[in-house]
C-alpha positions as CSV (number, residue, x, y, z in Angstrom):
1,M,-23.7,-27.8,21.0
2,N,-26.6,-25.8,19.5
3,E,-26.2,-22.4,17.9
4,E,-27.5,-20.6,21.1
5,Q,-25.0,-22.3,23.3
6,S,-22.2,-21.7,20.8
7,N,-23.0,-18.0,20.7
8,E,-22.7,-17.8,24.5
9,T,-19.2,-19.2,24.5
10,R,-17.8,-17.0,21.7
11,P,-15.8,-14.0,22.7
12,V,-17.8,-10.8,22.5
13,E,-16.3,-8.2,20.0
14,Q,-15.8,-4.9,21.8
15,K,-13.7,-1.9,21.2
16,P,-10.7,-2.0,23.7
17,S,-11.4,1.6,24.7
18,E,-14.8,0.4,26.0
19,V,-13.4,-2.4,28.2
20,A,-11.8,-2.0,31.7
21,V,-8.0,-2.5,31.5
22,E,-8.0,-5.4,33.9
23,E,-10.5,-7.3,31.6
24,L,-8.5,-6.8,28.4
25,P,-6.3,-9.6,27.0
26,N,-2.8,-9.4,28.3
27,T,-1.2,-8.4,25.0
28,R,1.2,-5.6,24.5
29,V,-1.0,-3.8,22.1
30,L,-4.0,-3.7,24.3
31,Q,-2.2,-2.9,27.6
32,D,-0.8,0.3,26.1
33,E,-3.3,3.1,26.6
34,F,-2.6,5.0,23.4
35,T,-2.3,2.0,21.1
36,R,-5.5,0.3,22.1
37,E,-7.4,3.5,21.1
38,M,-6.7,2.6,17.5
39,I,-7.6,-1.1,17.7
40,K,-10.9,-2.1,16.3
41,S,-11.8,-5.0,18.5
42,T,-10.6,-6.9,21.6
43,K,-10.9,-10.1,19.5
44,E,-7.9,-11.0,17.3
45,T,-8.6,-10.7,13.5
46,E,-6.3,-13.6,13.0
47,K,-3.8,-15.3,15.3
48,G,-1.2,-12.8,16.4
49,Y,-2.9,-9.8,14.8
50,Y,-5.6,-7.2,15.6
51,T,-7.1,-4.7,13.2
52,L,-5.9,-1.1,13.5
53,E,-8.3,1.6,12.6
54,S,-6.7,4.9,11.4
55,K,-8.0,7.9,13.3
56,T,-8.5,9.6,9.9
57,G,-11.2,7.0,9.2
58,V,-9.7,6.5,5.8
59,Y,-7.9,3.1,6.1
60,E,-7.3,0.1,8.4
61,M,-4.6,-2.6,8.5
62,L,-3.4,-5.6,10.6
63,F,-1.3,-4.8,13.6
64,P,0.7,-7.3,15.6
65,T,-0.3,-8.2,19.2
66,G,3.2,-7.3,20.3
67,G,3.1,-3.8,18.7
68,E,3.1,-0.5,20.6
69,I,2.6,2.9,19.0
70,D,4.6,5.9,20.1
71,G,1.7,8.1,21.3
72,I,4.0,11.2,21.8
73,G,5.2,11.1,18.2
74,Y,1.8,10.5,16.7
75,T,0.5,13.2,14.4
76,R,-2.8,13.8,12.6
77,K,-4.4,16.6,10.6
78,G,-8.1,15.8,10.4
79,E,-8.8,13.3,7.6
80,S,-5.9,14.6,5.4
81,S,-2.8,13.1,7.1
82,E,-1.6,10.8,9.8
83,A,1.9,9.5,10.9
84,F,3.1,7.2,13.6
85,L,5.9,4.9,14.7
86,A,5.4,1.5,16.3
87,G,7.8,-0.9,18.0
88,I,7.0,-4.6,17.5
89,L,8.1,-7.5,19.7
90,Y,7.3,-10.9,18.4
91,N,6.9,-14.1,20.4
92,D,10.2,-15.4,19.1
93,K,11.9,-12.3,20.7
94,T,12.7,-10.7,17.3
95,E,11.9,-7.0,17.0
96,A,10.9,-4.7,14.2
97,Q,9.9,-1.1,13.7
98,L,6.8,0.1,11.7
99,S,6.5,3.6,10.3
100,V,3.1,4.5,8.8
101,K,2.3,7.8,7.0
102,Y,-0.9,8.7,5.3
103,T,-1.6,11.8,3.2
104,N,-4.3,12.7,0.7
105,V,-2.5,15.4,-1.2
106,L,-1.0,13.2,-3.9
107,S,-3.0,12.2,-7.0
108,N,-2.9,8.6,-8.0
109,D,-1.7,9.2,-11.6
110,E,1.8,8.5,-12.9
111,T,3.1,11.8,-11.6
112,G,1.7,11.5,-8.1
113,I,2.8,7.9,-7.7
114,G,6.3,8.7,-9.0
115,Y,6.6,11.5,-6.4
116,A,5.4,9.2,-3.6
117,K,8.0,6.6,-4.5
118,E,10.7,9.3,-4.7
119,L,9.7,10.6,-1.2
120,L,10.0,7.0,0.2
121,T,13.3,6.4,-1.5
122,N,14.7,9.7,-0.1
123,S,13.4,8.9,3.3
124,I,15.2,5.5,3.4
125,G,18.3,6.8,1.6
126,E,18.9,3.9,-0.7
127,D,18.0,3.1,-4.3
128,M,14.9,0.9,-4.5
129,K,13.4,-1.2,-7.2
130,F,9.7,-1.4,-6.6
131,E,7.5,-4.4,-7.4
132,Q,3.9,-3.4,-8.3
133,I,1.1,-5.5,-6.8
134,D,-2.4,-5.0,-8.0
135,G,-5.0,-5.8,-5.4
136,K,-8.8,-5.5,-4.8
137,G,-9.4,-1.8,-4.9
138,K,-5.8,-0.8,-4.4
139,V,-2.3,-0.8,-5.8
140,T,0.9,-1.5,-3.8
141,Y,4.5,-0.6,-4.7
142,V,7.0,-2.4,-2.4
143,A,10.8,-2.8,-2.4
144,P,13.5,-4.2,-0.1
145,F,16.3,-2.1,1.3
146,K,19.5,-2.4,3.3
147,R,21.3,0.6,5.0
148,K,25.0,-0.2,5.1
149,E,25.9,2.6,7.5
150,T,23.3,1.8,10.1
151,G,22.9,-2.0,9.7
152,S,19.2,-1.7,9.3
153,Y,17.1,-3.4,6.6
154,G,13.5,-3.9,5.6
155,Y,10.8,-3.0,3.2
156,G,9.4,0.3,2.0
157,A,5.9,0.4,0.4
158,Y,3.4,2.9,-1.0
159,V,-0.2,1.7,-1.1
160,H,-3.0,3.8,-2.8
161,P,-6.6,3.2,-3.6
162,D,-7.8,2.6,-7.2
163,E,-9.9,5.8,-7.0
164,G,-9.4,9.1,-5.3
165,W,-6.3,10.7,-3.9
166,G,-3.7,9.9,-1.4
167,G,-2.1,6.7,0.0
168,V,-0.2,5.1,2.8
169,E,3.6,5.0,3.1
170,I,4.9,2.0,5.1
171,I,8.5,1.3,6.3
172,Y,9.0,-2.0,8.1
173,S,12.5,-2.5,9.3
174,T,14.9,-4.0,11.9
175,R,18.6,-3.8,12.7
176,C,21.3,-6.4,12.2
177,T,22.2,-7.3,15.8
178,D,22.7,-11.1,15.7
179,K,25.6,-11.9,13.3
180,T,24.7,-15.6,13.4
181,K,21.5,-14.9,11.6
182,P,21.0,-13.7,8.0
183,C,20.7,-9.9,8.1
184,D,18.7,-9.7,4.9
185,P,15.2,-8.5,4.1
186,Q,14.7,-11.6,2.0
187,E,14.9,-13.9,5.0
188,E,11.7,-15.9,4.9
189,T,10.0,-15.1,8.2
190,F,11.0,-11.4,8.1
191,K,9.7,-11.0,4.5
192,E,6.4,-12.8,5.4
193,R,5.8,-10.5,8.3
194,A,6.5,-7.4,6.3
195,Y,4.3,-8.4,3.4
196,K,1.5,-9.4,5.8
197,L,1.3,-5.9,7.2
198,I,1.8,-4.1,3.9
199,S,-0.8,-6.2,2.0
200,S,-3.3,-5.8,4.8
201,V,-3.9,-2.1,4.2
202,E,-7.6,-1.5,3.2
203,F,-9.1,1.8,2.2
204,L,-12.5,2.4,3.7
205,K,-15.5,3.7,1.7
206,K,-17.5,6.0,3.8
207,K,-21.3,5.7,4.0
208,E,-23.2,8.5,2.2
209,S,-24.4,9.8,5.5
210,E,-20.8,10.3,6.6
211,Q,-19.6,12.2,3.5
């Protein structure tokens, strides 16, 4: 197969909002009207995941094909803040909830980061010991948690860029419903899925013409 023939058989990358619903892949994320508005392309970024584009234009991250954002609860204030909740259903029938909050009001110095971690800890309601992960152009603080009174467990994280202000708070969680399985955030598959989403956050540098 030559290059020209190969190009003809490759899926065309299009924004889901520009494609007729009946022509979209039959995935939960693209069949939901509100959710697909935030998906970058009809083509999966990697197996089981699309790329979600924040409506603030500040960041993007991976989003599972079985994810669906609560459009009614979605909030945004220009480029300064954004918050949404998403329910996720994986192919193995396990479920998770994803909470994402972005704000640009916090500085990325010791005081600002400390405040961000305090807000996250208070939101979850449990003491958390954060692991710091330095990445390309960003820093991530992540910690596991278990809520005894509700039976929920998961990971809380705060991700901020090396430069500038603001960051993304992420809470990835599920509930302990099957007593035959380990209800622990350290369970391998659960931890891998949480870290995949948390580590996928990328902050976008705007072109000079857009600034």
